[in-house]
C-alpha distance (Angstrom), angle and dihedral (degrees) to the residues before:
residue distance angle dihedral
M1 . . .
R2 3.83 . .
P3 3.82 123.7 .
P4 3.72 114.8 -89.4
T5 3.73 123.0 -93.9
P6 3.84 107.6 -117.2
L7 3.74 113.0 -112.5
P8 3.77 114.1 -109.8
F9 3.73 110.7 -106.5
L10 3.79 95.7 -114.5
L11 3.78 94.0 49.1
L12 3.82 89.2 49.2
L13 3.86 91.0 50.6
L14 3.77 90.9 48.4
L15 3.81 87.0 46.9
L16 3.70 92.5 55.5
L17 3.71 97.5 40.8
V18 3.79 102.6 39.5
L19 3.78 107.1 24.7
L20 3.79 110.5 31.2
L21 3.78 103.9 49.3
P22 3.78 109.0 118.3
S23 3.79 113.6 -108.4
P24 3.76 112.2 -104.1
P25 3.84 116.9 -133.5
A26 3.76 115.5 -79.1
A27 3.79 111.9 -86.2
A28 3.82 112.9 -108.5
A29 3.72 108.9 -103.4
G30 3.75 128.8 167.8
G31 3.78 133.6 29.6
A32 3.78 126.4 -76.3
D33 3.90 90.7 -89.8
G34 3.74 92.5 51.4
W35 3.72 94.2 49.7
E36 3.85 91.5 45.3
A37 3.87 88.9 56.2
I38 3.67 91.2 47.9
G39 3.77 91.2 49.4
A40 3.70 91.6 48.2
A41 3.83 92.9 49.9
A42 3.88 90.2 50.6
A43 3.77 93.5 46.8
G44 3.80 89.3 49.7
G45 3.77 87.2 60.4
G46 3.78 91.5 67.3
R47 3.88 113.3 113.1
R48 3.83 123.9 -138.9
R49 3.78 87.3 -141.4
V50 3.91 109.5 57.7
A51 3.67 125.9 165.6
S52 3.73 113.1 -115.3
P53 3.82 123.4 -111.0
G54 3.82 89.2 -103.4
E55 3.82 92.5 51.6
Q56 3.82 92.1 47.4
E57 3.77 93.0 48.3
A58 3.82 89.1 50.9
A59 3.73 90.3 47.6
A60 3.83 90.9 53.4
A61 3.83 88.8 47.5
G62 3.74 90.1 50.5
L63 3.76 92.2 53.5
L64 3.83 90.8 49.2
R65 3.94 88.8 54.3
R66 3.70 90.8 51.8
L67 3.79 93.8 45.3
L68 3.90 103.6 38.2
P69 3.87 107.7 4.9
S70 3.79 92.3 175.1
H71 3.80 90.3 63.0
A72 3.84 96.3 43.4
R73 3.90 89.8 123.7
S74 3.76 97.7 36.2
F75 3.86 96.0 82.4
R76 3.74 129.7 51.2
F77 3.92 118.9 -156.4
Q78 3.73 124.7 -152.5
I79 3.80 128.7 178.7
V80 3.82 113.2 -140.6
S81 3.74 130.3 -175.3
K82 3.79 123.9 -100.3
G83 3.79 92.0 -126.3
G84 3.80 90.8 54.2
V85 3.83 123.6 59.0
C86 3.73 91.4 -14.9
G87 3.76 95.8 64.0
G88 3.78 96.1 -133.0
S89 3.80 96.9 -49.8
S90 3.90 130.2 94.2
C91 3.76 109.2 -96.8
F92 3.79 147.9 149.7
R93 3.83 126.4 -135.6
I94 3.75 124.8 -155.7
S95 3.89 120.6 -158.9
N96 3.78 142.7 141.9
A97 3.78 114.3 -77.5
D98 3.81 115.9 -106.5
G99 3.68 119.3 -88.5
S100 3.86 123.9 -1.2
R101 3.72 98.1 -33.4
R102 3.91 92.7 -63.9
N103 3.80 113.3 -154.5
G104 3.73 88.7 1.6
A105 3.79 97.1 -63.6
E106 3.70 111.4 139.0
I107 3.91 103.9 162.5
L108 3.84 127.5 41.5
I109 3.74 116.1 -149.7
Q110 3.85 114.5 -169.5
G111 3.92 123.0 -176.7
T112 3.70 142.3 155.8
T113 3.76 94.9 -112.6
A114 3.87 135.1 10.4
V115 3.80 86.7 -98.9
E116 3.78 89.1 60.8
L117 3.86 88.9 46.6
A118 3.75 91.3 52.8
S119 3.89 90.3 45.3
G120 3.70 91.7 49.9
L121 3.91 89.5 50.1
H122 3.85 89.1 51.7
W123 3.78 94.4 47.4
Y124 3.85 88.7 51.0
L125 3.70 93.9 48.1
K126 3.89 90.5 48.4
Y127 3.65 102.0 43.9
W128 3.77 104.1 30.2
C129 3.87 100.1 30.8
G130 3.87 99.9 29.7
A131 3.78 91.4 -124.4
H132 3.77 130.3 153.2
I133 3.85 135.1 -156.0
S134 3.65 127.8 -166.6
W135 3.75 138.3 147.1
D136 3.79 115.4 -63.3
K137 3.76 91.3 -117.9
T138 3.79 91.1 58.1
G139 3.79 95.4 51.5
G140 3.71 101.2 -70.4
A141 3.83 128.2 -128.0
Q142 3.74 122.6 -18.2
L143 3.87 101.3 -152.5
A144 3.83 101.1 147.3
S145 3.71 88.7 100.5
V146 3.78 93.9 62.2
P147 3.86 109.7 106.1
L148 3.78 117.9 -119.8
P149 3.83 118.9 -89.7
G150 3.81 109.4 -77.2
S151 3.88 91.9 33.0
L152 3.70 103.2 68.3
P153 3.78 114.6 142.2
Q154 3.86 111.7 -99.5
V155 3.75 123.5 -128.8
K156 3.80 106.2 -107.3
R157 3.69 95.2 -155.5
T158 3.78 121.3 61.9
V159 3.85 91.3 -107.8
V160 3.84 136.8 -15.2
K161 3.84 112.0 -145.5
I162 3.78 122.0 -168.9
E163 3.72 119.5 -168.2
R164 3.77 132.4 -162.3
P165 3.74 109.3 -116.5
V166 3.76 89.0 -157.4
P167 3.87 127.0 24.4
W168 3.72 103.3 -125.8
N169 3.88 134.1 67.0
Y170 3.88 104.2 -179.5
Y171 3.90 126.3 -163.3
Q172 3.61 138.4 -165.1
N173 3.82 142.7 27.6
V174 3.99 120.4 -118.5
V175 3.81 88.3 -108.9
T176 3.77 99.2 45.2
S177 3.81 86.1 86.8
S178 3.83 86.9 66.5
Y179 3.74 105.3 35.9
S180 3.79 96.1 43.8
F181 3.86 116.2 6.3
V182 3.70 102.4 40.4
W183 3.76 98.2 101.4
W184 3.69 99.6 36.0
D185 3.85 125.3 126.2
W186 3.76 125.4 -160.1
K187 3.76 95.6 -86.2
R188 3.73 90.1 61.6
W189 3.77 93.8 40.5
E190 3.68 90.4 54.1
K191 3.82 92.5 55.5
E192 3.81 89.0 47.8
I193 3.77 93.4 52.9
D194 3.83 89.8 48.6
W195 3.83 88.7 51.7
M196 3.88 89.3 50.5
A197 3.84 92.1 51.7
L198 3.73 92.3 47.4
Q199 3.85 89.5 50.8
G200 3.81 91.3 51.3
I201 3.80 94.8 -111.5
N202 3.82 109.5 159.6
L203 3.73 102.2 159.1
P204 3.96 108.6 56.2
L205 3.66 127.0 166.0
A206 3.74 112.3 -114.0
F207 3.81 111.2 -164.5
T208 3.91 103.7 141.4
G209 3.73 116.5 125.0
Q210 3.79 100.6 7.7
E211 3.79 91.8 131.5
A212 3.93 86.6 71.2
I213 3.78 87.8 55.2
W214 3.82 91.9 47.6
Q215 3.75 91.9 50.4
K216 3.72 90.7 58.2
V217 3.75 94.9 43.3
F218 3.80 96.0 47.0
K219 3.76 91.9 45.8
S220 3.83 86.4 58.3
F221 3.90 85.2 59.3
N222 3.98 88.9 52.4
V223 3.78 95.7 -100.4
T224 3.73 113.3 149.8
D225 3.84 132.5 -137.2
R226 3.83 88.8 -111.1
D227 3.82 89.0 55.2
L228 3.69 91.5 50.6
D229 3.88 90.8 49.7
D230 3.79 87.1 67.1
F231 3.83 92.6 42.1
F232 3.80 105.4 50.7
G233 3.85 117.7 69.5
G234 3.75 122.9 -137.1
P235 3.89 121.8 -80.7
A236 3.85 93.3 -92.1
F237 3.93 92.7 45.9
L238 3.81 102.5 41.5
A239 3.94 92.9 110.8
W240 3.80 91.2 63.6
A241 3.88 94.9 41.7
R242 3.80 87.5 53.4
M243 3.83 90.8 50.2
G244 3.89 89.4 49.4
N245 3.79 93.6 -116.4
L246 3.88 93.2 124.1
H247 3.75 140.7 -7.8
G248 3.85 132.4 -150.1
W249 3.83 95.3 10.9
G250 3.88 108.5 140.8
G251 3.80 91.4 -1.8
P252 2.98 169.4 130.2
L253 3.85 104.3 110.2
S254 3.79 112.2 -136.5
Q255 3.83 121.2 -136.8
N256 3.79 86.1 -114.5
W257 3.89 89.2 63.9
L258 3.76 94.5 43.6
D259 3.85 92.8 50.8
Q260 3.83 92.9 41.3
Q261 3.79 94.5 51.4
L262 3.82 95.7 45.4
T263 3.84 88.9 52.0
L264 3.83 88.0 50.1
Q265 3.79 92.0 49.2
K266 3.68 93.0 52.9
K267 3.83 90.2 53.6
I268 3.89 90.0 47.0
L269 3.77 93.5 51.1
S270 3.87 94.3 43.2
R271 3.96 88.3 55.4
M272 3.79 92.5 45.7
I273 3.84 91.3 50.6
E274 3.94 91.5 48.3
L275 3.82 88.8 51.9
G276 3.93 91.4 50.9
M277 3.86 95.3 -111.4
V278 3.77 124.3 146.7
P279 3.79 108.3 -131.8
V280 3.74 118.0 -149.0
L281 3.70 111.6 -138.2
P282 3.95 128.3 -161.7
S283 3.73 121.2 -104.9
F284 3.90 132.0 -166.8
S285 3.85 113.9 -69.7
G286 3.84 96.8 177.8
N287 3.92 98.5 -93.0
V288 3.92 106.5 140.5
P289 3.76 136.3 169.8
S290 3.81 114.4 -93.6
V291 3.77 90.8 -114.5
F292 3.70 88.6 71.6
K293 3.87 87.9 79.3
K294 3.84 87.0 62.8
L295 3.78 97.6 41.2
F296 3.79 94.4 46.0
P297 3.79 105.8 28.3
S298 3.85 92.3 168.2
A299 3.73 95.6 51.2
N300 3.75 120.9 107.2
I301 3.84 100.8 -110.2
T302 3.76 123.1 156.6
K303 3.72 127.5 -160.3
L304 3.82 106.1 -132.2
G305 3.77 124.4 -136.5
D306 3.83 127.7 -104.2
W307 3.81 122.1 -61.1
N308 3.71 110.3 -158.7
T309 3.71 101.7 -50.8
V310 3.79 117.7 146.5
D311 3.74 97.7 -129.1
G312 3.84 107.8 0.9
D313 3.85 95.4 -97.1
P314 3.79 105.0 -170.9
R315 3.85 91.1 -144.9
W316 3.82 85.0 82.7
C317 3.84 105.1 4.3
C318 2.97 129.8 100.1
T319 3.75 128.5 25.4
Y320 3.86 131.9 -157.4
L321 3.76 126.5 -121.9
L322 3.88 122.4 -160.4
D323 3.82 107.4 -145.2
P324 3.78 113.1 -114.0
S325 3.74 88.6 -135.0
D326 3.81 91.0 65.3
A327 3.75 118.7 94.7
L328 3.74 92.2 -131.2
F329 3.87 87.6 63.5
I330 3.82 89.9 64.4
D331 3.80 91.1 47.3
V332 3.73 94.7 52.4
G333 3.79 94.2 41.2
Q334 3.81 92.4 50.0
A335 3.82 91.1 48.1
F336 3.72 94.0 52.0
I337 3.84 96.1 51.4
R338 3.87 89.2 45.0
Q339 3.82 91.5 50.5
Q340 3.77 88.1 52.0
M341 3.75 91.6 50.0
K342 3.77 87.7 50.8
E343 3.75 93.0 52.2
Y344 3.84 100.0 38.7
G345 3.80 104.5 20.8
D346 3.78 124.1 -124.1
I347 3.79 99.0 -46.2
T348 3.82 108.0 138.7
N349 3.82 142.0 20.1
I350 3.80 93.4 -162.3
Y351 3.92 116.5 96.6
N352 3.80 129.1 174.9
C353 3.84 121.5 -135.4
D354 3.77 128.1 167.5
T355 3.85 104.4 175.3
F356 3.78 91.4 152.4
N357 3.83 97.2 43.2
E358 3.81 101.2 120.7
N359 3.83 89.8 -19.5
T360 3.86 107.7 98.0
P361 3.74 116.4 -153.2
P362 3.82 113.8 -109.4
T363 3.83 91.7 -115.9
N364 3.74 136.0 25.4
E365 3.85 91.8 -141.3
P366 3.80 103.4 135.2
A367 3.80 94.1 -143.8
Y368 3.89 91.0 53.8
I369 3.80 90.7 49.9
S370 3.76 91.4 48.6
S371 3.86 90.5 51.8
L372 3.88 89.6 52.4
G373 3.76 92.8 50.7
S374 3.78 91.0 48.2
A375 3.73 92.3 50.5
I376 3.89 92.7 49.3
Y377 3.83 89.5 52.1
E378 3.71 92.7 45.3
A379 3.82 89.3 55.9
M380 3.84 89.2 54.8
S381 3.79 95.2 43.8
R382 3.82 95.6 49.1
G383 3.89 86.5 57.6
N384 3.82 93.2 40.9
K385 3.88 118.6 12.5
D386 3.76 89.6 -155.1
A387 3.72 98.1 51.4
V388 3.81 121.8 146.4
W389 3.82 117.2 -161.4
L390 3.79 115.0 -133.2
M391 3.80 111.3 -164.6
Q392 3.77 132.5 -176.3
G393 3.79 109.5 -124.0
W394 3.71 92.8 -150.5
L395 3.77 93.2 112.1
F396 3.87 92.3 64.2
Y397 3.88 86.9 62.7
S398 3.80 103.2 32.1
D399 3.86 92.2 45.3
A400 3.73 101.2 27.8
A401 3.79 92.5 143.5
F402 3.79 90.4 66.6
W403 3.85 100.6 33.3
K404 3.77 101.0 69.7
E405 3.83 123.2 157.2
P406 3.85 95.8 -82.0
Q407 3.86 92.1 48.8
M408 3.91 93.5 44.9
K409 3.77 92.9 48.9
A410 3.76 91.3 46.9
L411 3.81 92.0 55.1
L412 3.78 97.3 38.1
H413 3.80 94.5 48.1
S414 3.71 94.8 45.0
V415 3.75 93.9 92.9
P416 3.83 129.1 57.3
T417 3.84 116.3 -81.6
G418 3.73 112.3 -78.9
K419 3.72 94.5 12.6
M420 3.84 95.7 104.1
I421 3.78 133.0 60.8
V422 3.80 120.3 -171.1
L423 3.82 124.6 -152.1
D424 3.76 108.7 -139.5
L425 3.76 83.9 -149.1
F426 3.81 99.1 -173.1
A427 3.75 101.9 31.2
D428 3.81 92.3 132.0
V429 3.83 89.8 68.4
K430 3.84 109.4 7.3
P431 3.80 109.6 23.9
I432 3.78 113.7 -164.3
W433 3.82 94.5 -170.7
Q434 3.89 89.6 73.0
M435 3.83 93.3 56.7
S436 3.79 100.5 37.3
S437 3.73 102.0 53.6
Q438 3.70 90.1 -106.5
F439 3.86 92.1 -44.9
Y440 3.78 88.5 -53.8
G441 3.78 93.7 -70.2
V442 3.85 99.9 -44.0
P443 3.90 116.8 127.7
Y444 3.78 113.3 -105.5
I445 3.74 140.3 -176.7
W446 3.85 120.5 -128.2
C447 3.82 103.5 -130.1
M448 3.83 137.3 -171.4
L449 3.86 112.9 -143.5
H450 3.75 97.7 -179.3
N451 3.81 101.7 150.5
F452 3.93 137.1 62.9
G453 3.67 125.2 -165.8
G454 3.79 93.4 -11.9
N455 3.78 90.4 -78.6
I456 3.73 120.1 174.0
E457 3.86 110.2 -122.4
M458 3.78 130.9 129.0
Y459 3.78 102.6 -118.4
G460 3.67 143.5 138.4
I461 3.83 151.9 126.3
L462 3.82 104.9 -123.5
D463 3.81 93.0 172.6
S464 3.71 92.1 57.0
I465 3.85 91.9 48.8
A466 3.72 92.6 47.0
S467 3.78 95.5 50.9
G468 3.93 108.7 17.1
P469 3.76 98.9 77.7
I470 3.90 90.1 46.5
D471 3.84 92.8 50.1
A472 3.77 89.9 48.8
R473 3.83 95.2 47.0
T474 3.82 94.8 46.1
S475 3.91 96.6 42.1
H476 3.84 118.9 112.8
N477 3.80 112.5 -79.3
S478 3.81 93.2 2.8
T479 3.74 117.4 -173.4
M480 3.76 96.8 -176.8
V481 3.85 114.4 135.3
G482 3.76 102.8 172.6
V483 3.73 153.6 -8.1
G484 3.77 127.4 -110.3
M485 3.84 148.2 -175.4
C486 3.76 112.2 -138.0
M487 3.78 104.4 171.3
E488 3.85 119.6 155.1
G489 3.86 89.5 -133.5
I490 3.75 135.6 18.7
E491 3.86 137.9 -154.3
H492 3.76 102.2 72.2
N493 3.82 137.1 85.1
P494 3.84 98.1 28.8
V495 3.83 93.5 -177.4
V496 3.86 90.1 61.7
Y497 3.83 95.0 49.9
E498 3.85 96.0 42.1
L499 3.83 89.8 56.4
M500 3.67 95.2 41.7
S501 3.95 90.0 51.4
E502 3.80 88.4 49.9
M503 3.83 90.3 58.8
A504 3.71 90.1 71.2
F505 3.80 86.7 72.4
R506 3.88 100.2 33.8
S507 3.71 122.3 103.8
Q508 3.76 93.3 174.3
K509 3.84 134.2 49.0
V510 3.87 114.3 -91.5
E511 3.75 120.0 -122.3
V512 3.89 93.1 -131.0
E513 3.78 96.5 -161.4
D514 3.81 93.0 56.6
W515 3.89 91.5 41.6
L516 3.82 90.3 51.7
K517 3.82 91.4 55.8
I518 3.67 91.3 56.9
Y519 3.82 92.5 40.1
S520 3.90 91.8 57.0
Y521 3.86 88.6 49.8
R522 3.84 91.1 51.0
R523 3.75 96.8 40.9
Y524 3.83 95.5 54.0
G525 3.88 97.3 28.9
Q526 3.86 93.4 -123.3
S527 3.74 141.2 57.4
N528 3.76 117.4 -99.7
V529 3.78 123.2 175.7
E530 3.87 95.2 -154.3
V531 3.81 94.8 51.0
E532 3.81 89.8 43.8
K533 3.80 89.1 55.3
A534 3.69 90.6 47.1
W535 3.78 91.8 55.0
G536 3.85 87.5 51.0
I537 3.83 89.1 58.6
L538 3.84 92.7 45.0
Y539 3.63 91.2 52.2
H540 3.77 92.4 57.4
T541 3.76 95.1 40.9
I542 3.81 124.5 23.6
Y543 3.77 95.1 20.7
N544 3.82 95.0 44.3
C545 3.83 105.4 70.4
T546 3.77 104.4 162.9
D547 3.79 100.3 159.7
G548 3.86 96.9 97.3
I549 3.79 94.1 -121.6
A550 3.69 120.2 132.7
D551 3.79 109.8 -121.4
H552 3.78 113.5 -125.7
N553 3.79 109.9 156.8
K554 3.78 111.0 -113.5
D555 3.85 99.9 160.3
Y556 3.75 108.0 156.6
I557 3.81 96.1 -116.0
V558 3.80 92.1 61.1
Q559 3.76 101.9 29.8
F560 3.80 102.8 33.1
P561 3.83 112.2 -164.6
D562 3.78 114.3 -103.1
I563 3.74 93.1 -148.1
S564 3.86 140.2 106.7
P565 3.77 115.6 -116.3
N566 3.84 86.4 -138.9
S567 3.80 88.4 69.2
F568 3.91 94.3 59.3
S569 3.79 106.5 120.8
S570 3.87 91.4 -142.9
D571 3.79 145.4 -14.5
V572 3.78 107.3 -37.4
S573 3.90 109.9 -115.4
K574 3.70 128.6 -173.3
R575 3.73 92.0 -141.5
K576 3.69 98.6 40.2
A577 3.79 111.3 108.2
I578 3.72 135.8 170.5
S579 3.88 110.9 -172.6
E580 3.78 114.2 -133.1
V581 3.74 133.1 163.1
K582 3.85 115.8 -125.5
K583 3.70 117.5 -161.0
H584 3.86 118.9 -149.7
R585 3.72 130.9 177.1
R586 3.80 91.1 -120.8
F587 3.84 99.4 40.0
V588 3.72 143.6 -5.8
L589 3.82 118.2 -132.7
S590 3.78 142.5 156.3
E591 3.70 116.9 -114.3
V592 3.72 132.3 -167.7
S593 3.79 110.8 -127.0
A594 3.79 144.6 158.3
S595 3.83 96.3 -173.5
L596 3.76 86.7 -67.0
P597 3.82 106.7 73.5
H598 3.79 113.7 -120.7
P599 3.85 122.6 -145.2
H600 3.74 116.4 -116.2
L601 3.75 114.8 -87.3
W602 3.74 120.1 174.1
Y603 3.87 103.9 158.4
S604 3.86 142.9 48.5
T605 3.78 107.5 -85.9
K606 3.79 86.7 -159.3
E607 3.74 92.1 61.6
A608 3.90 90.8 44.8
I609 3.83 88.2 51.7
K610 3.95 87.6 53.3
A611 3.77 87.6 53.9
L612 3.81 91.0 50.2
E613 3.88 88.3 52.7
L614 3.65 89.6 53.2
F615 3.87 92.1 49.1
L616 3.80 86.7 52.4
N617 3.72 94.1 49.9
A618 3.84 87.9 55.5
G619 3.74 90.3 54.9
N620 3.72 99.9 98.0
D621 3.90 90.0 57.9
L622 3.80 99.4 38.2
S623 3.93 106.3 29.6
K624 3.91 91.6 110.3
S625 3.74 92.0 56.2
L626 3.86 113.8 99.0
T627 3.85 89.9 -158.4
Y628 3.88 88.7 56.1
R629 3.71 93.0 46.7
Y630 3.78 93.0 52.2
D631 3.83 91.8 48.8
L632 3.87 92.8 46.2
V633 3.80 92.1 49.8
D634 3.82 92.4 45.5
L635 3.84 93.6 49.1
T636 3.76 92.3 44.6
R637 3.83 88.9 49.7
Q638 3.74 93.1 49.9
S639 3.88 95.1 48.0
L640 3.88 91.1 48.6
S641 3.85 93.2 46.5
K642 3.80 90.9 50.7
L643 3.87 88.7 50.4
A644 3.81 88.2 49.1
N645 3.77 89.9 58.3
E646 3.94 89.8 56.4
V647 3.73 90.8 46.6
Y648 3.79 91.3 52.4
L649 3.76 91.2 51.1
D650 3.83 88.3 50.1
A651 3.72 92.3 53.5
M652 3.80 90.1 51.5
N653 3.77 92.6 51.5
A654 3.75 88.2 49.2
Y655 3.77 90.5 52.4
R656 3.74 91.9 49.4
K657 3.82 92.0 51.6
K658 3.83 89.2 47.1
D659 3.81 87.9 -121.0
S660 3.92 99.5 157.4
N661 3.83 92.5 -178.6
G662 3.82 91.4 50.7
L663 3.75 93.5 46.8
N664 3.88 90.6 50.6
F665 3.71 90.9 47.9
Y666 3.77 96.7 49.8
T667 3.89 93.2 38.9
K668 3.76 89.4 54.8
K669 3.76 92.3 47.8
F670 3.92 94.7 48.6
L671 3.81 91.2 48.0
E672 3.85 89.5 47.0
L673 3.67 91.0 52.0
I674 3.72 92.4 54.6
V675 3.84 90.0 52.4
D676 3.92 92.8 46.3
I677 3.79 92.3 48.2
D678 3.80 89.7 49.9
T679 3.80 88.8 51.4
L680 3.80 91.1 48.7
L681 3.88 92.9 48.0
A682 3.72 89.3 48.5
S683 3.88 90.2 65.6
D684 3.75 93.5 68.8
D685 3.82 126.4 57.7
N686 3.69 93.5 -139.4
F687 3.81 97.3 64.1
L688 3.89 99.6 55.3
L689 3.76 129.6 117.3
G690 3.79 91.8 -152.6
P691 3.86 98.4 75.3
W692 3.94 91.6 52.8
L693 3.81 90.7 54.6
E694 3.78 95.9 40.4
D695 3.76 91.7 49.8
A696 3.73 90.5 53.0
K697 3.79 93.5 51.0
S698 3.83 92.7 45.3
L699 3.82 89.5 69.2
A700 3.73 93.6 56.5
R701 3.79 122.9 101.2
T702 3.78 98.3 -176.7
E703 3.73 135.9 40.2
N704 3.81 92.1 -113.9
E705 3.87 88.1 54.5
R706 3.69 91.3 48.9
K707 3.83 92.6 54.8
Q708 3.75 90.4 45.3
Y709 3.78 99.3 48.3
E710 3.86 90.3 46.5
W711 3.81 91.3 49.0
N712 3.86 88.9 50.4
A713 3.84 91.8 48.7
R714 3.79 93.6 47.3
T715 3.81 94.8 44.1
Q716 3.81 95.7 48.7
V717 3.69 94.3 60.6
T718 3.83 96.5 40.5
M719 3.86 125.1 26.3
W720 3.88 91.8 2.8
Y721 3.87 95.3 -170.4
D722 3.72 141.7 18.3
N723 3.83 128.6 -45.2
T724 3.79 142.8 179.1
K725 3.68 125.0 -134.2
T726 3.76 92.9 -91.3
E727 3.83 102.0 27.6
Q728 3.72 127.1 65.7
S729 3.70 123.7 -139.8
K730 3.87 113.9 -79.9
L731 3.82 85.1 -128.1
H732 3.76 99.4 45.0
D733 3.78 114.0 147.4
Y734 3.90 91.0 3.9
A735 3.83 87.9 129.4
N736 3.81 96.4 35.0
K737 3.73 118.8 163.2
F738 3.77 135.0 -157.3
W739 3.80 94.2 -136.5
S740 3.80 127.5 146.8
G741 3.76 106.8 -113.2
L742 3.72 93.5 32.1
L743 3.81 93.3 64.7
K744 3.74 95.5 51.2
S745 3.85 99.9 36.3
Y746 3.92 98.7 39.3
Y747 3.83 116.0 9.8
L748 3.84 94.7 41.6
P749 3.85 96.6 52.9
R750 3.78 91.1 45.9
A751 3.76 93.8 55.2
S752 3.74 92.3 38.2
K753 3.82 90.8 56.4
Y754 3.72 91.2 49.1
F755 3.69 97.4 49.1
S756 3.81 92.6 44.3
R757 3.80 91.7 57.5
L758 3.85 88.8 44.1
T759 3.85 91.6 53.0
K760 3.82 91.9 44.6
G761 3.84 93.6 49.7
L762 3.83 89.5 50.2
Q763 3.65 92.9 50.0
E764 3.82 92.8 47.5
N765 3.81 93.2 40.5
Q766 3.79 90.2 -119.6
S767 3.78 129.0 137.0
F768 3.79 118.2 -106.4
Q769 3.85 111.5 -88.5
L770 3.73 100.5 -140.0
E771 3.82 95.6 176.3
E772 3.91 91.2 53.4
W773 3.70 90.2 51.1
R774 3.80 90.7 49.3
K775 3.89 92.7 49.6
D776 3.89 90.4 49.2
W777 3.87 93.2 44.0
I778 3.82 98.9 41.9
A779 3.80 91.5 49.5
Y780 3.80 88.2 50.9
S781 3.83 90.4 49.6
N782 3.75 95.2 50.5
E783 3.74 90.8 48.6
W784 3.81 89.8 50.7
Q785 3.80 91.4 48.5
S786 3.85 89.4 57.8
G787 3.70 94.5 42.1
K788 3.77 130.5 122.4
E789 3.80 106.1 -160.6
L790 3.74 115.3 130.7
Y791 3.77 126.6 -120.3
A792 3.78 130.2 -153.9
V793 3.86 116.4 -87.5
K794 3.86 95.6 -173.4
A795 3.68 128.0 59.3
T796 3.77 125.7 -108.3
G797 3.78 129.8 -163.9
D798 3.76 137.0 28.4
A799 3.78 108.7 -67.3
L800 3.86 93.4 -158.5
A801 3.82 95.6 45.7
I802 3.82 91.5 46.3
S803 3.88 92.4 47.7
S804 3.76 90.2 48.3
S805 3.84 94.1 49.9
L806 3.79 90.7 47.6
F807 3.81 91.4 49.2
K808 3.81 91.5 53.8
K809 3.82 91.5 44.2
Y810 3.74 97.4 52.6
F811 3.67 110.6 17.7
R812 3.79 108.1 35.3
């Protein structure tokens, strides 16, 4: 490990003045009743089985050994009570260890749980040692700036204390388990739980392995394994089977899978408990196997409508919902929670349930809605008398036409005070707390959604993150009890997630421009004027989306338009925009469209290209940094992809003008861009298709499982759902990825087939045969989904040299 580079004086001053001030206690907000509800909800999160102080200190020490083994003896960890040095709040304290670094310990980290200990360690490494920790797939940790053992920077003040202004830091979306975690083994999960603890996450969703629990519960209601084969989705589609959107798609699940995932879940929960986290477990939402209709003919069971199938194929459409008002609902719900307690122990009181997420109640009568909510909670409380219902607030945004004030109040007030916590899921863009009188007195968590489908796109709203939670917490009659990250997929945009994580410990708004200067220093391990300027540009462009549009990557390379150019209403213009709102069962967003859908663009691409040039100028100094390489490749990819969108529109214009030469020119350029971006992505391990497929296959124990898991992995990132010979899946490319291997083998042939037919039609003076292209393309896609060809799992090529070459080729 090399000696640390001294922090420039200005950065050190900013660090001291802006970042290391201890957080003052949270400002009192809300009336007595509101605070009583918040307190009750927080108290309800206490578990009966809690790791002892010694176990939690050992868990923090274990995390340190995995993260920084050379410094395993340089830190001492100590659990302290909330009522002691923390003044009743959760906090961590950083100070110099007693004596002259006895037994090697130089720094003492104290905290109320092991999560606070890990957060304190992370805070010290960041703001005393200039270190940076992100997901491995976003460049990993920059720890070279940490001084050698025996030389760690001392804390100048007697002690630095950082308090949580709100008790909870929530993590995950109900679909993250499918878009990101699906193929993980314990080694990868261990790293993720370490990352959670370092970021201060103390309320993580824990959904792994629940199908094994359901298997046991449903069998007790006389459901057979064959019935469950039709009920469970495949590994990559479990999230949607759990929500009752589909059944059977990608399945069935083998007993190997069920047993393997249950074993994994027990390890996950055990580590979470050791670190002092409060896992959020699933509960019963009403989704039942179709055989329930036969087994319980008098039960109130409804067959739900179609969810995005092409033609309503009964093999995966439609699912069955047991009405919460039926007594059987309480029996099943109680059995499920008790089975979880039997398997895992009494580890949590907080349960997630989203019965009404994309499932609108049959009537808007408040009394009926209230009775449904009461029944759902009763099923939880029968299984665990201290249960707290944690509910995604997505429905209040996605189905706002239904959920007016009377309906919202009916649901939110249907459970005892303090027994419900709502996730304001999309608060970074569409905060519900502002329009609902703070959820009408119900405790809520301010959440950042940020990502759809695990798409790879540089995007964010840093100002909203830096101020939104503060505005919500300090507002009149605030009922905010936490912050959270609810992205559909992870491992992208590390700057966004680092800032959002810090808001769990921030009582005041962050000056983003100053924070970014220190962030860039920490991320790359040294100061660089060029890259600092680049981050200043990125802050005001890519990471300053203020148009209120949810960002779901629809760049033409990865979501090629399924449309005939003959259907365009008028000459395609890159600046022509008709705002429309498009509703989708997974999200609602505004798109810019003129018959042809236009990808979301909220910033000046010219300014972003200036930032790219500055990044390249810093290459000589930073080329050995993995974090720099990741950011350089990502920014180059983004710039080229936005250029490809323009080139596509140029090609369409040429076609409409019957300009064969122009069409040939722009077709060649578009296809060349796909190849060049694939080559660029191949130069970084974190942008490869291969690992996704190999991780899937690695969990298989039989050849049939290997084929099934690989099909699941390939299908999720491409066609996603069912199709006919002439109609693509309604969800095709929802989970698109900029991965090397996927571009050349999948996106390139699709575009090539389209443009070949376009060119031929122009040459022969025939209209474009859209259905023929669809037949050709869909057949290719289905063959690719069932393919076995191998893809690289290790990077090839020099990222800096390739980026520089492509910059000169396309932007000079």
